C-alpha positions in Angstrom: 92.3 103.1 104.3 92.0 100.5 102.2 92.7 101.2 98.5 91.7 105.4 98.9 90.9 106.7 95.3 94.6 108.2 94.2 95.0 112.0 93.9 97.6 114.3 91.5 97.8 117.7 93.3 99.2 120.2 90.2 99.5 123.9 90.6 101.8 127.0 89.2 104.5 126.8 92.7 104.7 125.3 95.8 101.2 125.7 96.5 100.1 121.9 95.9 102.7 121.1 97.8 101.9 122.8 100.9 98.3 121.6 100.5 99.1 118.4 101.1 101.3 119.6 103.7 98.6 121.4 105.9 95.8 118.7 105.1 98.7 116.1 106.6 99.2 117.9 109.5 95.0 117.9 109.9 95.0 114.6 109.2 97.9 112.9 109.3 99.5 111.2 106.4 98.3 110.5 103.4 99.3 107.5 101.1 98.5 107.3 96.8 98.8 111.6 95.5 101.2 112.8 93.5 102.5 116.4 93.4 103.3 118.1 90.5 104.2 122.2 91.0 105.2 123.9 88.0 107.5 126.4 88.2 109.2 129.3 86.0 111.4 127.0 84.7 109.1 124.0 84.4 109.7 122.1 80.9 106.0 121.8 79.6 106.9 118.5 77.9 108.3 117.2 81.3 105.6 118.1 82.9 103.3 116.5 80.5 105.2 113.0 80.9 104.8 113.5 84.8 101.1 114.3 84.8 101.2 110.8 82.4 102.9 108.7 83.9 101.4 109.9 87.4 98.0 108.5 86.4 99.4 105.1 85.0 101.4 105.1 88.4 99.1 106.2 90.9 95.5 104.0 89.1 94.4 101.0 90.2 91.3 100.7 88.0 89.1 102.7 90.4 90.2 106.3 88.4 91.9 108.9 89.5 91.1 112.5 91.2 93.3 115.4 90.2 93.0 118.8 91.3 94.2 122.0 90.1 94.5 126.1 90.7 93.1 127.8 88.0 91.1 126.7 84.7 93.3 127.3 81.9 96.2 127.3 83.7 99.3 124.8 82.7 98.3 122.4 85.4 94.5 122.5 84.2 95.5 122.5 80.5 97.9 118.8 81.3 94.9 117.9 82.9 92.6 118.2 80.4 94.5 116.0 78.4 94.1 113.1 80.6 90.7 114.1 80.5 89.9 113.8 77.4 91.8 110.5 76.7 90.8 108.6 79.9 87.2 108.1 81.4 88.3 107.6 84.7 89.4 110.8 85.3 87.7 113.5 88.3 89.3 116.8 87.8 88.1 120.1 89.4 89.7 123.1 89.0 90.0 126.0 91.9 90.8 123.8 94.9 91.7 124.9 97.9 92.4 123.4 101.8 89.1 123.2 102.7 88.2 121.3 99.3 92.0 119.1 99.4 90.1 118.5 103.2 86.3 116.8 101.6 88.4 115.2 98.8 90.8 113.6 101.6 87.6 112.4 103.8 85.5 111.2 100.2 88.5 108.8 98.5 87.1 105.6 99.7 84.2 105.7 97.4 83.7 106.0 93.7 85.0 108.6 91.5 81.3 110.3 91.6 81.1 110.1 94.8 84.3 112.1 95.2 82.4 114.1 93.0 79.1 115.2 93.9 81.0 116.0 97.8 82.9 118.3 96.5 80.4 119.8 94.3 77.8 120.2 97.5 80.3 121.4 99.3 81.3 124.0 97.4 79.4 124.9 94.5 80.2 128.7 94.0 84.9 127.9 94.0 85.6 125.0 92.9 84.3 123.5 89.3 83.9 120.4 86.8 86.5 120.4 84.2 84.6 118.3 82.5 81.6 120.1 82.4 83.0 122.8 81.8 84.7 121.7 79.1 81.2 120.2 77.5 79.5 123.2 78.2 81.7 125.0 76.0 81.3 123.0 73.3 78.0 122.9 73.5 78.3 126.1 72.5 80.2 126.3 69.9 77.8 123.8 68.7 75.2 126.3 68.8 76.9 129.2 67.0 
């Protein structure tokens, strides 16, 4: 595998870590992946710093894929802060094991290639947060 797109997996509790372990059981060890687990006693400022430092550390100029568990949850909100300030962030909410496997199989191309693969395979369950936020902005403008 040569220079695959890096991934940040973020979830409530240990879900992201378990999902990565499951994927690695099926596909072998994966590189350039960082896990962020939001726990009951997590400090929000430390999580924000971890999200931002992970992005900076992993990004080799091709962008970063971020997969989070729930739209509007803390992992999604922290990742959305990166999404707003960086054009090279692909953020999807609602990931599960099949979505993660699809992303791992499509991380040799561009962020757009990964986006298309997710949207074609999981149009109902995994949502592009950038697109959702744009829709929300359009709705606000219509009021």
